[in-house]
Every structure is written in C-alpha cells, then in structure tokens.
C-alpha positions in Angstrom: 61.3 92.5 6.3 63.9 95.0 7.4 66.1 95.3 4.3 63.4 95.1 1.6 62.1 98.4 3.0 65.4 100.2 2.8 66.3 102.7 0.1 69.7 101.9 -1.3 71.2 103.8 -4.2 74.6 104.7 -5.8 75.0 107.3 -3.1 74.0 104.9 -0.4 75.5 101.5 -1.3 74.5 98.6 0.9 77.1 96.6 2.7 77.7 93.0 1.8 75.8 92.0 4.9 72.8 94.1 3.9 72.9 92.6 0.4 72.9 89.1 1.9 70.0 89.8 4.3 68.2 91.7 1.6 68.4 88.7 -0.8 67.3 86.3 1.8 64.2 88.5 2.5 63.4 88.6 -1.2 63.7 84.8 -1.4 61.6 84.3 1.7 58.8 86.4 0.2 59.1 85.2 -3.4 60.3 81.6 -3.8 62.5 81.1 -6.9 60.4 79.8 -9.7 61.3 76.9 -11.9 63.3 78.0 -14.8 61.8 76.7 -18.1 64.7 75.7 -20.3 64.5 74.8 -23.9 64.4 71.1 -24.6 67.9 70.7 -25.9 69.2 67.2 -26.2 72.8 68.2 -25.7 73.4 71.8 -24.6 76.5 73.9 -24.3 76.4 76.2 -21.2 78.6 79.3 -21.5 79.7 82.2 -19.3 82.5 83.3 -17.1 83.7 83.5 -13.5 81.0 82.9 -10.9 78.1 82.5 -13.3 79.7 79.4 -14.9 80.6 78.1 -11.4 77.0 78.6 -10.2 75.7 76.6 -13.1 78.3 73.8 -12.7 76.7 73.4 -9.2 73.3 73.2 -10.8 74.0 71.1 -14.0 76.1 68.3 -12.6 75.4 66.3 -15.7 78.2 64.7 -17.7 76.3 65.3 -20.9 76.6 69.1 -20.6 79.4 71.0 -22.2 80.7 74.0 -20.4 82.7 76.9 -21.9 83.8 80.4 -20.9 84.6 83.6 -22.7 88.1 82.2 -23.2 87.1 79.2 -25.3 83.5 79.4 -26.4 84.5 79.0 -30.1 85.6 75.5 -29.4 82.0 74.4 -29.3 82.0 74.5 -33.1 84.3 71.5 -33.0 81.9 69.4 -30.9 79.4 67.3 -32.7 75.7 67.0 -31.7 75.4 70.3 -29.8 71.9 71.4 -30.6 71.6 74.4 -28.3 73.5 77.1 -26.5 72.6 78.4 -23.0 74.3 81.7 -22.2 74.3 82.8 -18.6 74.7 86.5 -17.8 73.2 88.2 -14.7 73.8 91.6 -16.2 74.1 90.8 -20.0 77.1 93.2 -20.2 80.4 92.3 -21.7 80.7 88.9 -23.5 77.1 87.7 -23.7 76.1 89.8 -26.7 79.3 88.9 -28.5 78.7 85.2 -27.9 75.0 85.5 -28.9 75.9 87.1 -32.2 78.6 84.5 -32.9 76.3 81.5 -32.4 73.4 83.1 -34.2 75.5 83.5 -37.2 76.4 79.8 -37.0 72.6 79.0 -36.9 72.6 77.6 -33.4 69.4 77.8 -31.3 70.2 80.1 -28.3 68.7 80.9 -24.9 69.8 83.5 -22.4 69.4 83.3 -18.6 69.7 86.8 -17.2 68.4 89.1 -14.5 68.1 92.1 -16.9 65.3 93.0 -19.2 65.7 94.8 -22.6 69.4 93.9 -22.9 71.5 94.1 -26.1 71.7 90.3 -26.0 67.9 90.1 -25.9 67.8 92.3 -29.1 70.0 89.7 -30.8 68.1 86.5 -29.9 64.6 88.0 -29.2 62.7 88.1 -25.9 61.0 84.7 -26.4 64.5 83.1 -26.1 65.3 84.8 -22.8 64.7 83.6 -19.2 64.6 86.7 -16.9 64.9 85.9 -13.2 64.4 88.2 -10.2 67.1 90.1 -8.3 67.6 93.0 -5.9 69.6 95.9 -7.1 73.1 95.4 -5.8 76.6 97.1 -6.0 78.6 96.1 -9.1 80.2 92.7 -8.8 78.2 91.6 -5.7 75.9 89.3 -7.6 74.3 87.8 -4.5 70.6 87.7 -5.3 71.4 86.9 -9.0 73.4 83.7 -8.7 71.8 82.6 -5.4 68.3 82.8 -7.0 69.5 80.4 -9.7 71.0 78.0 -7.1 67.9 78.1 -4.8 65.8 77.2 -7.9 67.5 73.8 -7.8 68.4 73.2 -4.2 65.2 74.5 -2.6 66.9 75.3 0.6 64.9 77.4 3.1 66.0 81.1 2.9 64.3 81.9 6.2 66.3 79.3 8.0 69.5 80.7 6.5 68.5 84.2 7.6 67.8 83.1 11.2 71.1 81.2 11.2 73.1 84.2 10.1 71.3 86.5 12.6 72.5 84.2 15.4 76.0 84.0 14.0 76.2 87.8 13.9 75.5 87.8 17.6 78.2 85.1 18.2 80.8 86.9 16.1 80.1 90.4 17.2 83.3 90.9 19.2 85.6 88.7 17.2 88.6 90.7 16.0 89.5 89.9 12.4 92.0 92.8 12.2 94.6 90.7 14.0 95.0 88.8 10.7 96.4 89.5 7.3 95.9 85.9 5.9 92.9 83.7 5.9 92.5 80.0 5.2 89.0 78.8 4.7 88.3 75.1 5.1 85.1 73.6 3.6 83.5 70.2 3.8 84.6 68.3 0.7 81.2 68.0 -0.8 81.3 71.8 -1.4 84.3 71.8 -3.6 82.4 73.4 -6.5 81.8 76.5 -4.3 85.5 77.1 -3.8 85.8 79.1 -7.1 82.9 81.3 -6.3 84.3 82.0 -2.8 87.7 82.8 -4.2 86.2 85.2 -6.8 84.2 87.1 -4.1 87.3 87.6 -2.0 89.3 88.9 -5.0 86.5 91.4 -5.8 86.4 92.7 -2.2 90.1 92.6 -1.2 92.3 91.7 -4.2 95.8 91.4 -2.8 95.3 93.7 0.2 94.3 90.6 2.2 95.5 87.1 1.3 93.3 84.0 1.3 93.1 80.4 0.3 90.0 78.2 0.1 90.5 74.5 0.4 88.4 71.5 1.3 89.3 69.3 4.3 90.5 66.6 1.9 92.7 69.1 0.0 94.2 70.3 3.2 95.7 66.8 3.7 98.0 67.5 0.8 100.8 69.7 2.2 98.9 73.0 2.0 100.0 74.1 5.4 103.7 73.2 5.5 104.9 76.9 5.6 103.4 78.8 8.5 102.3 82.4 7.9 102.2 84.8 10.9 98.9 86.4 11.6 96.9 83.8 9.7 93.5 82.6 10.7 92.0 79.2 9.8 88.2 79.5 9.5 86.6 76.0 9.5 83.0 75.4 8.4 82.2 72.0 9.7 79.6 69.5 10.8 79.9 66.8 13.5 80.4 64.3 10.6 83.4 66.3 9.3 84.8 66.8 12.7 85.0 63.0 13.4 87.3 62.7 10.4 89.2 66.0 10.6 93.0 65.6 10.2 94.6 68.9 9.3 98.1 70.1 10.1 97.6 73.6 11.3 99.2 75.0 14.5 98.0 78.6 14.7 94.8 80.4 15.4 91.4 78.8 14.3 87.8 79.9 14.2 85.3 77.1 14.0 81.8 77.7 12.6 79.5 74.7 13.0 77.0 74.3 10.2 73.7 72.4 10.2 73.5 68.9 8.8 70.9 70.0 6.2 73.5 72.5 4.9 73.9 72.7 1.1 75.2 75.1 -1.6 73.0 78.1 -0.9 73.8 77.8 2.8 77.6 77.7 2.2 77.6 80.7 -0.1 75.4 82.9 2.0 77.5 82.0 5.0 80.7 82.7 3.1 79.4 86.1 1.9 78.4 86.9 5.5 81.8 86.0 7.0 83.4 88.1 4.2 81.3 91.0 5.3 82.5 90.6 8.9 86.1 90.8 7.6 85.2 93.7 5.3 83.5 95.6 8.1 86.6 95.6 10.3 89.2 96.3 7.6 89.6 99.5 5.6 86.8 99.7 3.1 88.9 98.9 0.0 85.8 98.2 -2.2 84.0 101.4 -1.6 87.3 103.4 -1.9 87.9 101.8 -5.3 84.7 101.0 -7.1 83.8 104.6 -8.3 87.1 105.0 -10.0 87.0 101.5 -11.5 83.5 102.0 -12.9 84.4 105.4 -14.3 87.3 103.7 -16.2 85.0 101.0 -17.5 82.5 103.5 -18.9 85.2 105.2 -20.9 85.7 102.1 -22.9 83.4 100.6 -25.6 83.5 97.1 -24.1 82.2 98.0 -20.6 80.4 101.3 -21.3 77.1 100.1 -19.8 78.5 99.4 -16.4 76.6 100.8 -13.4 77.8 101.0 -9.8 74.4 99.9 -8.5 72.1 97.9 -10.7 
C-alpha cells in the first residue's frame, strides 16, 4: 500500500495520479459499505456539478427527481415528494442553504457527505446524515469522495483497476502529450453519463489553457469532427465490441486505449483521471500555480470562507 503510507499536506499536495492510486488503495483495504438511505417513496436528489452527475449514474430510476443549486426551489411545485436527499462531499457552499430552505418547508431531509460536524449537519442533526469515507485530497479533486459512492453501487474491483492503471502507466511512459493543444476523448456510448464528470475535471485542471471535447462514439457520428484542428489528439477508450462498429471521421493523430470487457463506471472515471494526470504531468502545472490564490480569494468571502486547499 504505497500511497496510504505517504504523508501529504497543503505543503506537499499529491498529484492526480497519487490521488487516484491512493483512493484505489483505500477502496482495496476498505470496501465501500452499503449506504442506508431513508425509505422515501419519492425522493428529490439535489446537488451540483459532479456530485449530481455521480448520483445520476447511481439512481437511474425514472421516479427520482433531480435538481441543482440553480433550480432546487422548483421541488416545491412537484406533488408527492416526501423526502430530500442532499449530496455534498464537503458540505460547503449550497448544502446548508438548501437544508435550511427545505427544513423550513417541513420536508424530511437526509445528507450524504464525507465530512463530519458540518454546518448542514447542525441544521438537520447527525441522525439524518450519512458520512462516507474519503482520503484527504486537494480542493476540487473529489476522487475518493464520488468514486466511493459509485463503487458502493457498481461493486467493481478496485485492485483490478489499480493493476490495470499500473500497466497503462508503463505503456504510456514515453508518449508525448505536449505535441497537442486540443484533445478529443471518445467513450463507448454506455458511458454517456460520465461525460459531464469528465468535462468538469478537465475544466478544474486546465480551464481554457488546453481545449477538450468529450463525446461518445455515437455522438461522434453527428458532424463533430468536420473542422480539423491542428495539434489535436483523439483518445479512444474502446473494447473489441466497440471497435467492430466504430465509424468516426477523424483524420489526424489517435491514441487507442483498450479497456476490459468488464469495464463499468468506476473503471472509466479512474482511467480518465489517470489519463488527465498524464497530460497534467507533461504540461505546465496550471492547477498548482493557481489553487493557492483561488482558495485565498474564496476564504475572503462569506459564501466560501471554509474552503481548504487540502481536506
């Protein structure tokens, strides 16, 4: 367990690769436990960005209502909602606002989080909180947080994923990503729900310094590659099944990463985070250069004032 023994801190932030391997070691040692939800007949599930995307992967049930920080008040207009599930790995920002809002409307509320003794917990009380495990990670990385939730449902084998990425690291060790300024990631179509999480992570790491698009193989059949960009790399995650039916117009450089047939959502997200690290490792370290100033700004405001660089 190489990474569980390391001492990371604000002054020694782990790389995204270290965060990925660290999370997989944690999951190999401690299998994600079954989350015991309240027995709501029709729940509304609320949160933002990757948290809500993670739970759309988990709760693929047409009976569930999903909302974000942009539109959570609309739930008051929906009949028969008998419970609110708020998702927040950190509890910062909107979760306490939403908890207070729904408590005042007499809804039953539960919080799924990775943080004990939060402000939201003080509003709805500890017995209404599900607190899952995580490793400390740099702000925004949210690898062990969301992937714990996903593995709770998919029960993929974290040790197999770790071994796969270790071999992939050897295979990619001399691949030069610095030749490219644009990346097009192609996913098997069954992973379309992961596209938003993948896009969010790239935004957090690179913003507009490096351009990207994430499309499924079916989406790439719809005129996505009419205009050619110089110095663009197509990275294809594929299985033999996908390859047999692969029709994409793309006439510049490609990198093909073959994935196992038993691949599912935890696999694709860990693999994506790992490939992002390979790109990050070879480019200027935009994230480390920017995160201190960004967090300092957040902590000078009332809304974000609990933000930590490493939590």
